[in-house]
N, CA and C atoms as an extended XYZ file, in Angstrom:
180
Properties=species:S:1:pos:R:3:atomname:S:1:resname:S:1:resid:I:1 pbc="F F F"
N       -60.073       65.740       12.595 N   MET     1
C       -60.265       66.004       11.182 CA  MET     1
C       -60.107       64.710       10.381 C   MET     1
N       -60.969       64.522        9.424 N   ALA     2
C       -60.935       63.302        8.622 CA  ALA     2
C       -59.770       63.290        7.634 C   ALA     2
N       -59.365       64.457        7.140 N   ASN     3
C       -58.310       64.521        6.129 CA  ASN     3
C       -56.933       64.814        6.704 C   ASN     3
N       -56.783       64.700        8.013 N   GLU     4
C       -55.489       64.956        8.625 CA  GLU     4
C       -54.498       63.893        8.162 C   GLU     4
N       -53.332       64.332        7.723 N   LYS     5
C       -52.336       63.397        7.201 CA  LYS     5
C       -51.254       63.155        8.232 C   LYS     5
N       -50.798       61.930        8.300 N   LYS     6
C       -49.762       61.536        9.239 CA  LYS     6
C       -48.482       61.266        8.468 C   LYS     6
N       -47.386       61.804        8.938 N   ALA     7
C       -46.084       61.585        8.301 CA  ALA     7
C       -45.461       60.300        8.844 C   ALA     7
N       -44.767       59.573        7.958 N   PHE     8
C       -44.029       58.389        8.382 CA  PHE     8
C       -42.879       58.153        7.423 C   PHE     8
N       -41.929       57.340        7.856 N   VAL     9
C       -40.749       57.044        7.045 CA  VAL     9
C       -41.046       55.839        6.158 C   VAL     9
N       -40.663       55.933        4.900 N   LEU    10
C       -40.821       54.831        3.954 CA  LEU    10
C       -39.448       54.479        3.412 C   LEU    10
N       -39.052       53.243        3.583 N   ARG    11
C       -37.756       52.799        3.071 CA  ARG    11
C       -37.984       51.938        1.834 C   ARG    11
N       -37.475       52.413        0.695 N   ILE    12
C       -37.565       51.664       -0.554 CA  ILE    12
C       -36.213       51.730       -1.250 C   ILE    12
N       -36.018       50.855       -2.206 N   SER    13
C       -34.747       50.829       -2.928 CA  SER    13
C       -34.591       52.097       -3.766 C   SER    13
N       -33.351       52.438       -4.042 N   ALA    14
C       -33.058       53.619       -4.860 CA  ALA    14
C       -33.668       53.479       -6.251 C   ALA    14
N       -33.624       52.266       -6.812 N   ASP    15
C       -34.196       52.038       -8.145 CA  ASP    15
C       -35.707       52.267       -8.148 C   ASP    15
N       -36.382       51.774       -7.113 N   MET    16
C       -37.827       51.955       -7.037 CA  MET    16
C       -38.169       53.436       -6.881 C   MET    16
N       -37.399       54.150       -6.089 N   LEU    17
C       -37.636       55.578       -5.907 CA  LEU    17
C       -37.455       56.331       -7.220 C   LEU    17
N       -36.414       55.998       -7.975 N   LYS    18
C       -36.191       56.655       -9.270 CA  LYS    18
C       -37.367       56.411      -10.210 C   LYS    18
N       -37.845       55.183      -10.228 N   GLU    19
C       -38.981       54.853      -11.092 CA  GLU    19
C       -40.238       55.606      -10.665 C   GLU    19
N       -40.482       55.682       -9.362 N   LEU    20
C       -41.634       56.431       -8.860 CA  LEU    20
C       -41.520       57.915       -9.188 C   LEU    20
N       -40.308       58.453       -9.079 N   GLU    21
C       -40.097       59.865       -9.412 CA  GLU    21
C       -40.380       60.137      -10.885 C   GLU    21
N       -39.925       59.237      -11.766 N   ARG    22
C       -40.196       59.397      -13.205 CA  ARG    22
C       -41.694       59.315      -13.482 C   ARG    22
N       -42.343       58.329      -12.875 N   TRP    23
C       -43.775       58.129      -13.072 CA  TRP    23
C       -44.549       59.351      -12.578 C   TRP    23
N       -44.184       59.856      -11.418 N   ALA    24
C       -44.844       61.039      -10.863 CA  ALA    24
C       -44.680       62.229      -11.798 C   ALA    24
N       -43.486       62.403      -12.321 N   GLN    25
C       -43.224       63.522      -13.227 CA  GLN    25
C       -44.087       63.412      -14.484 C   GLN    25
N       -44.230       62.198      -15.015 N   GLU    26
C       -45.055       61.981      -16.211 CA  GLU    26
C       -46.515       62.349      -15.965 C   GLU    26
N       -46.973       62.172      -14.734 N   GLU    27
C       -48.374       62.444      -14.399 CA  GLU    27
C       -48.546       63.765      -13.654 C   GLU    27
N       -47.499       64.603      -13.680 N   PHE    28
C       -47.533       65.938      -13.077 CA  PHE    28
C       -47.919       65.900      -11.599 C   PHE    28
N       -47.320       64.951      -10.866 N   ARG    29
C       -47.536       64.838       -9.426 CA  ARG    29
C       -46.189       64.902       -8.723 C   ARG    29
N       -46.231       65.204       -7.439 N   SER    30
C       -45.026       65.068       -6.628 CA  SER    30
C       -44.816       63.578       -6.381 C   SER    30
N       -43.630       63.206       -5.968 N   THR    31
C       -43.373       61.796       -5.656 CA  THR    31
C       -44.301       61.344       -4.539 C   THR    31
N       -44.455       62.161       -3.517 N   ASN    32
C       -45.349       61.827       -2.418 CA  ASN    32
C       -46.789       61.685       -2.916 C   ASN    32
N       -47.209       62.609       -3.779 N   GLY    33
C       -48.553       62.547       -4.341 CA  GLY    33
C       -48.772       61.288       -5.165 C   GLY    33
N       -47.741       60.857       -5.888 N   GLN    34
C       -47.844       59.645       -6.702 CA  GLN    34
C       -47.992       58.417       -5.813 C   GLN    34
N       -47.194       58.352       -4.762 N   ILE    35
C       -47.280       57.217       -3.836 CA  ILE    35
C       -48.657       57.188       -3.182 C   ILE    35
N       -49.150       58.353       -2.767 N   GLU    36
C       -50.472       58.430       -2.153 CA  GLU    36
C       -51.558       58.013       -3.148 C   GLU    36
N       -51.438       58.440       -4.410 N   PHE    37
C       -52.394       58.062       -5.453 CA  PHE    37
C       -52.407       56.543       -5.653 C   PHE    37
N       -51.225       55.942       -5.748 N   LEU    38
C       -51.129       54.501       -5.967 CA  LEU    38
C       -51.700       53.708       -4.797 C   LEU    38
N       -51.407       54.145       -3.583 N   LEU    39
C       -51.943       53.459       -2.407 CA  LEU    39
C       -53.460       53.598       -2.338 C   LEU    39
N       -53.963       54.780       -2.636 N   SER    40
C       -55.404       55.011       -2.625 CA  SER    40
C       -56.105       54.133       -3.658 C   SER    40
N       -55.531       54.054       -4.863 N   ASP    41
C       -56.091       53.218       -5.928 CA  ASP    41
C       -56.092       51.743       -5.526 C   ASP    41
N       -55.007       51.288       -4.926 N   ALA    42
C       -54.918       49.890       -4.490 CA  ALA    42
C       -55.959       49.590       -3.414 C   ALA    42
N       -56.167       50.525       -2.494 N   LEU    43
C       -57.167       50.318       -1.447 CA  LEU    43
C       -58.579       50.282       -2.019 C   LEU    43
N       -58.873       51.136       -2.999 N   LYS    44
C       -60.194       51.127       -3.639 CA  LYS    44
C       -60.446       49.783       -4.311 C   LYS    44
N       -59.451       49.270       -5.018 N   LYS    45
C       -59.597       47.982       -5.701 CA  LYS    45
C       -59.776       46.852       -4.702 C   LYS    45
N       -59.102       46.932       -3.594 N   ARG    46
C       -59.188       45.889       -2.572 CA  ARG    46
C       -60.568       45.863       -1.919 C   ARG    46
N       -61.203       47.019       -1.800 N   ARG    47
C       -62.510       47.115       -1.145 CA  ARG    47
C       -63.656       46.624       -2.017 C   ARG    47
N       -63.447       46.511       -3.326 N   LYS    48
C       -64.522       46.078       -4.220 CA  LYS    48
C       -64.927       44.649       -3.871 C   LYS    48
N       -66.235       44.370       -3.908 N   PRO    49
C       -66.663       42.999       -3.634 CA  PRO    49
C       -66.127       42.065       -4.711 C   PRO    49
N       -65.702       40.901       -4.300 N   PRO    50
C       -65.148       39.971       -5.291 CA  PRO    50
C       -66.200       39.565       -6.315 C   PRO    50
N       -65.799       39.543       -7.560 N   GLY    51
C       -66.704       39.141       -8.635 CA  GLY    51
C       -66.767       37.623       -8.725 C   GLY    51
N       -67.644       37.175       -9.565 N   LYS    52
C       -67.749       35.733       -9.763 CA  LYS    52
C       -66.532       35.241      -10.521 C   LYS    52
N       -65.975       34.165      -10.045 N   VAL    53
C       -64.827       33.565      -10.709 CA  VAL    53
C       -65.366       32.598      -11.749 C   VAL    53
N       -64.999       32.786      -13.011 N   PRO    54
C       -65.524       31.878      -14.041 CA  PRO    54
C       -65.022       30.458      -13.817 C   PRO    54
N       -65.934       29.521      -13.946 N   THR    55
C       -65.544       28.121      -13.804 CA  THR    55
C       -65.275       27.557      -15.190 C   THR    55
N       -64.243       26.753      -15.305 N   PRO    56
C       -63.932       26.187      -16.621 CA  PRO    56
C       -65.039       25.256      -17.100 C   PRO    56
N       -65.270       25.270      -18.401 N   ALA    57
C       -66.288       24.394      -18.991 CA  ALA    57
C       -65.833       22.945      -18.887 C   ALA    57
N       -66.777       22.080      -18.609 N   ILE    58
C       -66.465       20.650      -18.511 CA  ILE    58
C       -66.617       20.038      -19.894 C   ILE    58
N       -65.537       19.436      -20.360 N   GLU    59
C       -65.580       18.797      -21.676 CA  GLU    59
C       -66.066       17.368      -21.527 C   GLU    59
N       -66.946       16.966      -22.424 N   GLU    60
C       -67.470       15.598      -22.380 CA  GLU    60
C       -66.947       14.785      -23.518 C   GLU    60
């Protein structure tokens, strides 16, 4: 199955967990759902082809 989920242990600081829990609550998600959303978003951004990097104008 393509959508089969695998469980694993994630070790993060207590402060980071509290912040993630607050953020998840604000967006009406579970903490696990929030972490999955953030990871999915980061992966989508990483897959985008790199854009052109603007080169600085040469002053004469």
